[in-house]
C-alpha positions as CSV (number, residue, x, y, z in Angstrom):
1,M,-12.9,-21.8,-19.8
2,L,-12.8,-18.2,-18.6
3,K,-9.8,-16.7,-17.4
4,F,-11.1,-15.3,-14.2
5,E,-14.4,-17.5,-13.7
6,G,-14.9,-18.1,-10.2
7,V,-12.5,-15.3,-9.4
8,K,-13.9,-12.6,-6.9
9,I,-12.2,-9.2,-7.3
10,G,-12.4,-5.9,-5.3
11,F,-11.8,-3.2,-7.6
12,A,-11.1,0.2,-5.9
13,L,-11.3,3.7,-7.7
14,T,-9.4,6.6,-6.3
15,G,-9.0,10.2,-7.8
16,S,-6.6,10.0,-10.6
17,H,-9.9,11.2,-12.9
18,C,-7.9,11.1,-16.2
19,T,-7.1,7.7,-15.9
20,L,-10.7,6.3,-14.9
21,N,-12.2,6.0,-18.5
22,E,-9.1,3.4,-19.2
23,V,-9.3,1.9,-15.7
24,F,-13.2,1.0,-16.5
25,G,-12.4,-0.6,-19.8
26,V,-10.4,-3.1,-17.8
27,M,-13.0,-3.7,-15.3
28,K,-15.2,-4.6,-18.1
29,N,-13.1,-7.1,-19.4
30,L,-12.3,-8.7,-16.1
31,V,-16.1,-9.2,-15.8
32,E,-16.1,-10.4,-19.7
33,E,-13.8,-12.9,-18.2
34,G,-15.8,-14.0,-15.5
35,A,-14.8,-12.1,-12.6
36,E,-17.0,-11.4,-10.3
37,I,-16.2,-7.9,-9.5
38,V,-16.8,-5.8,-6.0
39,P,-16.6,-2.0,-6.5
40,I,-15.2,0.4,-4.3
41,M,-14.9,4.2,-4.7
42,S,-12.7,7.0,-2.9
43,H,-14.6,9.8,-1.3
44,V,-12.9,11.6,-4.3
45,V,-14.3,9.5,-6.9
46,N,-18.0,9.4,-5.4
47,A,-18.5,13.1,-5.1
48,T,-16.0,15.0,-7.1
49,D,-17.2,16.2,-10.8
50,T,-14.0,17.2,-13.1
51,R,-13.3,17.8,-16.9
52,F,-12.9,14.2,-17.4
53,G,-16.3,13.3,-15.9
54,K,-18.9,13.8,-13.2
55,A,-19.2,11.7,-10.3
56,D,-22.9,10.9,-10.8
57,Q,-21.4,9.2,-14.7
58,W,-18.5,6.9,-12.9
59,K,-21.1,5.5,-10.5
60,K,-23.4,4.5,-13.2
61,K,-20.6,3.4,-15.4
62,C,-19.7,1.3,-12.2
63,F,-23.1,-0.3,-11.8
64,D,-23.5,-1.2,-15.9
65,I,-20.3,-3.0,-15.4
66,C,-20.6,-4.6,-12.2
67,G,-24.2,-5.0,-11.8
68,K,-24.1,-3.2,-8.4
69,E,-23.9,-0.2,-6.6
70,A,-20.1,0.7,-5.1
71,L,-19.3,0.6,-1.7
72,C,-18.0,4.2,-0.7
73,T,-17.6,4.2,2.7
74,I,-15.5,2.6,5.4
75,N,-18.6,0.9,7.2
76,D,-19.3,-0.5,4.0
77,V,-16.3,-2.1,3.3
78,E,-14.6,-3.0,7.0
79,P,-17.2,-6.5,6.4
80,I,-14.2,-7.4,3.8
81,G,-11.6,-8.7,6.5
82,P,-14.2,-10.8,8.4
83,A,-15.9,-12.4,5.1
84,R,-12.4,-13.4,3.8
85,E,-14.4,-13.3,0.4
86,L,-11.9,-11.8,-2.3
87,D,-9.4,-13.4,-3.9
88,C,-7.4,-10.1,-5.2
89,L,-8.2,-6.2,-4.4
90,V,-7.1,-4.2,-6.6
91,I,-6.1,0.0,-6.6
92,A,-6.5,1.2,-9.9
93,P,-5.6,4.0,-10.2
94,C,-3.9,4.3,-7.3
95,T,-2.8,7.9,-6.4
96,G,0.2,9.1,-5.1
97,N,-1.7,10.3,-1.9
98,T,-3.0,6.5,-1.4
99,V,0.4,5.3,-1.8
100,A,1.3,7.4,0.6
101,K,-1.2,6.6,3.3
102,L,-0.9,2.7,2.3
103,A,3.0,3.0,3.4
104,G,2.0,4.7,6.3
105,G,-0.5,2.5,7.6
106,I,-3.2,5.2,7.6
107,T,-7.1,3.8,7.2
108,D,-9.0,7.0,6.4
109,S,-11.0,6.0,3.4
110,P,-12.9,3.1,2.2
111,V,-10.3,2.1,-0.1
112,L,-7.6,2.1,2.3
113,M,-10.0,0.1,5.0
114,A,-10.6,-2.4,2.1
115,A,-6.9,-2.8,1.5
116,K,-6.6,-3.3,5.1
117,A,-9.1,-5.6,5.3
118,Q,-7.6,-7.8,3.0
119,L,-4.0,-7.5,4.0
120,R,-5.3,-8.7,7.5
121,N,-5.9,-12.0,5.6
122,A,-3.3,-12.1,3.6
123,G,-4.7,-11.6,0.6
124,S,-3.4,-10.1,-2.7
125,V,-3.6,-6.3,-3.2
126,V,-2.6,-5.1,-6.9
127,L,-1.6,-1.5,-6.8
128,A,-1.9,0.3,-10.4
129,I,-0.3,3.8,-9.5
130,A,-1.0,6.7,-11.6
131,T,1.0,9.9,-9.4
132,N,2.6,12.8,-10.4
133,D,5.2,12.6,-7.5
134,G,6.2,8.7,-7.9
135,L,9.8,9.5,-8.5
136,G,9.6,12.6,-5.8
137,A,8.3,13.0,-2.6
138,N,6.3,9.3,-3.2
139,A,9.6,7.4,-4.2
140,K,10.1,6.1,-0.6
141,N,6.3,5.3,-0.1
142,I,6.7,3.3,-3.6
143,G,9.9,1.4,-2.3
144,L,8.4,0.4,1.0
145,L,5.4,-1.0,-0.7
146,L,7.4,-2.9,-3.0
147,G,9.2,-4.8,-0.5
148,Q,5.7,-5.4,1.7
149,K,4.4,-8.8,1.6
150,N,1.3,-9.3,-0.3
151,I,1.2,-6.2,-2.3
152,Y,2.0,-6.6,-6.2
153,F,2.6,-3.6,-8.8
154,V,1.2,-3.2,-12.1
155,P,4.1,-2.8,-14.4
156,F,4.6,1.0,-14.4
157,G,6.8,3.7,-16.1
158,Q,7.5,7.4,-16.5
159,D,4.6,8.6,-18.9
160,N,6.2,11.8,-19.6
161,P,9.8,12.3,-18.7
162,W,10.2,15.5,-20.2
163,Q,7.9,17.3,-19.1
164,K,6.6,15.6,-15.9
165,A,10.1,14.2,-14.8
166,N,8.4,12.7,-11.3
167,S,5.3,11.3,-12.9
168,L,4.8,7.1,-12.8
169,I,1.6,5.7,-14.1
170,A,0.8,2.1,-14.3
171,H,0.1,0.1,-17.7
172,M,-3.4,-0.3,-17.0
173,H,-3.7,-3.1,-19.8
174,K,-1.6,-5.1,-17.7
175,I,-3.9,-5.2,-14.6
176,P,-5.5,-8.8,-15.6
177,E,-2.0,-10.2,-15.9
178,T,-0.9,-8.7,-12.8
179,I,-4.3,-9.9,-11.0
180,F,-3.6,-13.5,-12.6
181,F,0.1,-13.4,-11.2
182,A,-0.6,-12.0,-7.9
183,C,-3.7,-15.0,-7.2
184,Q,-0.4,-17.2,-7.2
185,R,1.4,-15.1,-5.0
186,K,4.0,-13.7,-7.9
187,Q,5.0,-10.4,-8.7
188,I,4.3,-9.9,-12.5
189,Q,7.5,-9.1,-14.4
190,P,9.3,-6.7,-15.2
191,V,8.0,-4.1,-13.1
192,L,9.6,-1.2,-14.6
193,E,8.6,-0.7,-18.2
194,D,9.1,2.6,-19.9
195,F,6.0,4.1,-22.4
196,L,8.3,4.4,-25.1
197,T,9.1,0.8,-25.4
198,Q,5.4,-0.1,-24.9
199,E,4.9,2.4,-28.0
200,A,7.5,0.8,-30.2
201,K,5.8,-3.0,-29.6
């Protein structure tokens, strides 16, 4: 039996463009393990071309993996709440901007509306953070979310403490395992894992 057979996962992408390729690889692995993915894109991912890729490229990649168009507006995702159809919502990558707004109860994007819709049903929300100010201005927001019911974190650490001391990034390859635990209402442990330890394994 496939590990995620029969599991419906909302997969929301926000604008840490340098991590999108890795995250799409994870999304593909989830589909191969039987998951049904409902893709969601922030306004930034949906409309911004960067040196890491063009918006149309990300939208095509999303469709190729999931077999459906990404939800890209607040109106698109609002029915997630009443439908109660997601077993889990993943926000990956989850930017510092998204973390701050989620901690502050702000709902001004499709990704944040999807999170609000999932949480209103006491559904599991998994965050895979990627932020340059995780140990700076956003440290307090991460702390708030770590203590919030039904929110689970993909293990994360400092990816470059010597040149970007405040930067925190999740170990994206651990998203599937984090989802597996979150669906059982458990936080995967350990939450804090440095990248040097991971590279040594």
